[in-house]
C-alpha positions, 0 to 999 in steps of 0.5 A: 500500500502506498504511503499518503505522501507518495499517493498525493505526489502521484495524484498531483503529477497526474493532474499536472501532466494532463493539464487539469491543474490551474497552477502553472510552473514559474517558467509559464507565469506571466511577467510583471509590467514595469511602470513609473508613477511620479518618477518612481519605478514599480512592477505590477501584475498584468491586468491591474489598474492604474489606481491599484498600482498607485496604491501599491506605491503609497500614492493616494489617488482621490476617488469617489465611486471606486471600491476594489470589491465592486464593479468599476463604474468610472462615473465620478471622474474624480480619479482622472490621471495623465497617462503617457501617450494618452490624448487626455486624462483617463480614470485611474480606476478603469484604466489597465496598467499600460505596457511599457 
């Protein structure tokens, strides 16, 4: 009879081999994006918003309708920020972090 550890390892390997597992090896992980906010460099996960990136640096972006657990409305326009190569200010709560 197999030990529990051996059984668990075999079962885990089966799921990885048959792509039933959501965990990806580090080599397949998506790279972080390099950004600069107010001259301060940082790395963020792809898909994060500008307001989340700013908060991770400790930069407060005024907002009224944004909450991380609610859907993004971007109605109040209080969190408008200037994004490089954008023709006009964009709402930080609804703008995905731009690729460098």
